[in-house]
N, C-alpha and C positions, 0 to 999 in steps of 0.2 A: 789446137788454136782456134778460139771463138769467132766465127764468121761475122761480117758487118751486116746487120738487119739492112733490107731494103725498106725505106721507110715513104708511107703514102703520105700523100697531100690533106687524106680525109682525117678529119679532128673527130673523135667519138666521144669526147667530154671526158676522159677518163682521169681517174687518180689511182694511187694503188697505195691504202695504207698497210697493206701486209708488205711492200717491200721495204718499208721504213724501220722492220724488224731487222735483228742482226742477220748475215748471209747464212748463217748455219739453219735458218727457217727456210730456206729455198735457195734454188741457184737461176742466176739469170740465164737466160736461154731464148735462142731464135726458133721459130717454128721452121720445117725444113719445108723447101718449094716443092709443090707437085708440076707435072707437065702439062695437064692439061684440065683446069678446074672448072664446073660449070655449076653454078648456084641453082640447085634442083627445089630448093624449098626455103623461102623468107617469112617469118611471121611477122609481118605488117603491123598487125595488131599490137602484139608485145614490144615492138621496136618502140613505136608510139608512146607506148605507156612508158618504157624505161628513159625515154628522152632523146632518142636517137634522132638525128635529124633528116637521116638519108631518106629519099622518096621514090626511088627508083633504082631498078638492078643496072650496075655498071659493071665493067670491068675491073677498074679499082674498086669498087665493093667486095666483086666476088674473090679477088686476089688476097685482101685483107680479110676474108673468112674462112680463105682458102690455107694462110700463112706464107702465103708469096709474098705478101706487104705486110708491114708492120704501121699500125693507126699510128698517127704523127704524136699523139700523147700518150701512146702507149709503153710500159714497163713490164714486158713480158715475163714471166718467172714459172720455174716446175717446184711445187711445195713438197718439202720431205714431211713421211709420215712413215709409220711401222705398220704394224695388227696383225691382229691374230685371226688365221685363215682357216677355217675349219676347226678351229680349235689349237691350232699349231702357231706359236708366235714367230714370226719373220721380222727381225729387227729393223730391216731398210727395203721399206717399198717406194712411196713417193709416187708423184706425177710421173710414171713412165711413158704415158701417150698421151698427156695433157698438160697445157700450158694456161695459167693466169694472165689473161691480157688487162686485165685493170678493173679498176672500183667503178662504178657509175652511180653518180647520185640522181635518182629520178625525179622529175616535176613535185611530186607529193613529199620530197624528203628522205625517201627510204636509201639504204644504201645495198646495193646488190654486186656481188663479182660476175663477171664474164669470161668464158673460159674455152677453148679451142682444143676439141677432142681429137685425137687420130693424128697429130699435128707432128709425129717423127719423135726421134729419138732424144732422151735426157740422161742424167747420170742417174737415174733412177729406173732407167727402162731393164736394167738386169740380163743383158742380152738381146732383149726382144728388138723389134724393128719401131717400136712407137707410133704403129699405122693402126688405122682401124678398118676392118671390111666395111663394105657399106651397108649388110644387113644389119649390124648391130645399132648403127648411126639411126636406120630409118627405126627400129625398133623403140628405141630411147627416146627419137622424138615424137612419135604417135602416143604411147603410154603415157610418157611424161606430161604432154599437153591434155591427155584424157584425164590423167590424175587430176589436174589443175581445175579442170572442168567439173570434178566429181568432189570437188571441197578438199581435197586431200594436200597437207603441205607438201611441196615438190620443188626439185629444179625445176627449168623451165627449158623449152627448145626454141633457141631464136632461128637457126638456119642449118640445111643439108647442102654442103657441098659434096659432089661427085668429084676423084680426082683425077681419074684416066688411070689410075696405077692399078697394078695387078697384086694382090696381098696373097700370100701364100700361109695356110693354115694348115693344120693337122687332116681336116677333111677336105683338105682341095685349094684350089686358086678363087678369089673372089675379086669384084672389082673393090676399089678402095673407096672412102669416105673420110670428111672431116665434119663434126657437128659444134656448133655454136652453141654452148648452153650457159643458162643463167640460173645464179642462187644467191640466197642471203649470204651464204659464205661457203667455203669449201674447206674449213677446217674440221676434223674427225677424230672420235676417240684414238685413231691411231696417230694422229699429229702428238699427244700428250704423251702416247705409248713410244713414240720415236726417242724422245729425250728421257724420258723414265729408265730406257735400256741403255742409256748412256749415264746414267747418274746426273743429269744435268738438271737440278733443283730448280736453280736461277730460272734456266730456260721455261719451266713448266710453269712457274710463277708470272714471268711475261708474257706466256701465251694465253694462261687464263686470264691476265687483265685486260689484254687485248682483245679476245672471246667476249669479257663482260661488257667492255666499252661498246663494241660492233653490235652484241645480240643481246644483251642483258643490261643494257642501261640504268634500267629500275631498280639495280642493286648495287649499284655502285657505291653509293654511299650508307649503305646499309653495315649494321655490324655481322661480323662472319659472312661477309660476302662471299666466300670461297665455299664455305657450307649452301648460302641460299644459290649460289651458282650451280653446284652439284645437284641439287634438290630441284631445281629450273631445268636443266636439262632430263632428269630423269621425268618429271611430270611431263613434258613435251612430247616426249621419246612415247609414255606411255600411252597418251593420247593418239599418237600417230600409230601405233602399230594397231590398236584398237578401231581405229579407221580402215587399214588396210582388210584387215578381218571382216568387218561388216560389208565390205565390197567383193570377198572372196580371192583378195590379191594376195599372190605368193611373190615375194621379193626373191627370192633363190639363192642369194648369198649375203648372206647377213652377217658379213667378218667386220671386225672391229673397223677397218679401215674403210669400211662401206656405211658407217654409220656417223650421220654429220651431228655436228653441235648444235647446230642452229635449228634442228628437229625437223628436217624437211629428209622427204625420201631422195636418194643419193644413187645413182649408179646402177642402172636398171638393164644390168646384166642379161643372165637367163629368167627374168621374171616373167609373171602369167598370171591371167585371173582365172580360177576354175570354171571349169564348165558345170559338170554336176558335181554335186555336192560330197567330199571325203575328207574327213578333217584332216587324213595322213596323205594328204595328195603332195605329190615331188613333181617338179617338172624340169630342174636342173641338170643336165647330163651328168656334172660333176659332184652331184650332192648321193652320192651312191649309199650313204646311210641313213638319207632322211633327216639329218640334223636342222636343217631349216623346212622342214616340212611346214604347211598351213597351222597345225594347230599348236605348234612349238616356235614361235615368231616370238610371243610374250615372254617366255622362258629364255630364250635365245638373247632378246633386248637385255632383261636383266643382267645376264650373263657380260654383256657386254660392259654395261654400265658398272657392272662390279671391277672389271678391268680398269675401266677410268678411275672410278674409286680409288684402286690403287696407286694410280700416278699422280693422285692429288693428295695422297696420304700426309705429305708433309703439312700441306696447307690446311687439312680438316681437323687436327688436334695437336698439341703440344707432347703427344706421346702416341705411339703407336695404338696402344689399346683405345686413348679416347678417340682417334683417328677411325679405326674398326668398329666404334659404336656407331660414330656416325653413317660410315659407309651401311653398315647392317641395318640402320633405322631406316636410312634413304632407300635401300633395296625394297624392304618392307611397306614403306609408302608408295615404293613406284608399283610393285606386286598390287596395292590395293587400288590404286588411280587406275591401273592397267583392267584388272577384273570387273570393275565400277563400271569404266567407261565401256567397254565390251558388251556387257551385260546389259545396260541401259541404252547403248546405240542399237542393239540387235532386237530389243523390244520395241523401239522407236518404228522399226524396220516394220513389226506386225501392228502397229497401231496405238500400242499402248506409251503414253507419256508419264502415269503417273503409279510406277510398279509396288506392285507389293510382292510378299515373298512367294505367293503361289505362282505368280506370272511365271517366275524364273524356271519352274516345273513346265508351265503350259510351254515356253519356246523350248526348253530341252526335249519334251515330245516332238515338237515340229521338227527340230535338227535330227531328232533319231529316225522320223520318217522320212526326211529329205535321204539320208545317209541309206535307209534301207531299200528307198526306190530309186536313189542315183538321179534325184530330180535337177533341174538344173539350177542353180545356185541362185543368179541374177532373177530368171524369169519365174520363180517360185515365188519371189518376195514381191517383182512387179504385177504381177497379175494374181496376187491373193487378194490386192486392194479391191479388184472387183467382184468378190467373193461376200462381201459386207452385207450387201441388200439382197442378195438373191435366195434368200430362203434356203430350202435344203438342196438346189443343185450348184451345180460347177458350172462355170462358164466353158466353153470347148477348148479353150487353147490353156487354161488352168488344169483339166482334167487329162489332156493329151500328156501333161509331164510327167504322172504317175503310171507306172506299170500296171496297180491295182490300187484305181480310183479309191474304191471302198476303204480303203485303207485311213485316208485322210478323212471320210466325212463324219465320223465321232469327234474328231480335233475341232473342224470347223464348227461344227456346233457350241462346243463351248469356247471358242475362240467369240464367236458372234455374241453371245451371251457376256462375254466378261467386256466386249468392246461397248456395249450397251451403258456401261460405266463410265465411259469416256468421254464422249463427245458425240454428237449428229453423225451419223453414216457419211453424207456427205463431204464435212469437214474432216474427218478420220482418213477418207480415200484420198482427197487434195493433199494432204500431209504425206501420206505413204508415199503417192507418186513423185514427191518432192525431196523423197530422200532414197528412193528404189530407183536406181536408172534404167532404164530400156536397154540400154545400147552402151555397152563395152568394149574395149578391147580384144575381140578375140582371138586366140593361138592362132586359127586358121586363116583368119582375114589380115593378121600382119605378114602369114607367112607367104600369102598370096602377093600381097603388095611389096616384100622383099624379093620374091622371086621374078615378078614383072620388071620389077626395077632393075636387079641382077641381070637378068638374060636379055631382055629387049630394052633396056634403057627407057622403059615404059613407067613414070612416076604418078600415072590417073590415081592407080587405088591410094596410094600415099595423099594425096591431095584431098579426095573422096574422105578418106577415113578419119581426116585431122578435121575436115569441114564437119562432118557427122559427130565427133565425139564433142565438139564446141558444146552440144546441147542434148546431154546425154540422157536427160530426163523427159525431154518434149517426145511425143509421138511424130515422126515424120513419116508419112504414108509411103512414097517413094521408096523408101529405105526398108520396110519393114525384115526382106528378107537378112539384113545385116544385124535384127535383134536376135535372131533366132540361135539357138545349138547348132552346134556342126552334126552333121550326119556322122556316122560312126569312120567313115572312110576317109572324112576329113578331119579328123580329130588330130591335134600336134599334142604327142605324149611326152616331147624331150625339147627342152630350147637351152640356147647355146650361149656361153660368154662372148665369142668372139676374139679373145686378148690372144 
């Protein structure tokens, strides 16, 4: 029997257009209560941007963000979806530990969804406890906010609540946490797969119409809007993954249920940024075959889009053959867009904005040197900007990146000659420093922040890192050490989901 929710007096200004869909799309649900919630982090800046009128931490606000109370205008639901997990189809997944509180219309007219993650069992929990350890909550908060500052489309983090609970996982017992996160929307490729698995073509059409109206309103009145929808999703995903790779980001678990239809990065489980460059880098402890390795992310997104196309088949053509032609053409366009965005983005990182065919060879030579020398991905690009005007010398911090610095000398000479065709050195350097970050969420820094919070209830590193990563392209002399790559003994080589 469903329990009656305890309702707060706080009004968040929520709507919930998703809850107007038939109930086969979701389960009405009340979050589980926790016995000792503490609001450890609230993103006041984001809250103001979203139009929330909360001005201070109060016990009532903490209870709402913990799930002990429901905002007065909230209609909480758990969303249904399926998914391919590491290539294997699971027909029912859904929000097993997340609850959509409602939809917020921001002061500038945008619509975003607000969700609790780690808030207890739903009918989609599949025997799980629906809870989250504190560590994954901290990781997602830090990394998602850093990604936003880095210019990558992403879900956002509004709050961290520690629950006072002890959460049992395979590797031991951990403190519990609840995260409040925000997205343009939480519909996934797996949302369509859920109804395709049930042969419910009407539901697929209804969901497509909802998503088009919500996220792609510019195509509402166009001819063949479903084809336009599929193409638009593919374009957003191509550009998204290219942005990931230009930053050395590895999502770690690119299942179709973790692929957002709105084109945002979602579900930061075992994610990580590369330290030294290796195209086959894998961090996720569950990705034993390297399916979601750094260099394979474009191919995997194409695979995921194929799965979406199959779900939309009846909407894309009058016959299966016609629909498959549309799917094939869209996936070809995706691949072209991704490769173009990836190459052009990487060339901009080395100061080239008007690329020619030979520039791709120049870029390839640099990446090969970075791989053979195991240079730090982020710092190689960042410190490269300082080499434009140094003649035949290298700055000490750039030189230190290479085990054999002489290996890069000839390349630098070719690169400087090529840049002479672009712009003045000062202009190029300034542009490079605006797109090549100095600070990224280093795995060992996040690991320490989590360890301090779990072991000693010390969130000082969480606060420091979130503040630091708000300005990832800016020199911050007090925190120079935080820009540096980890020492060998500090390296984190495996990351975990936390489910």
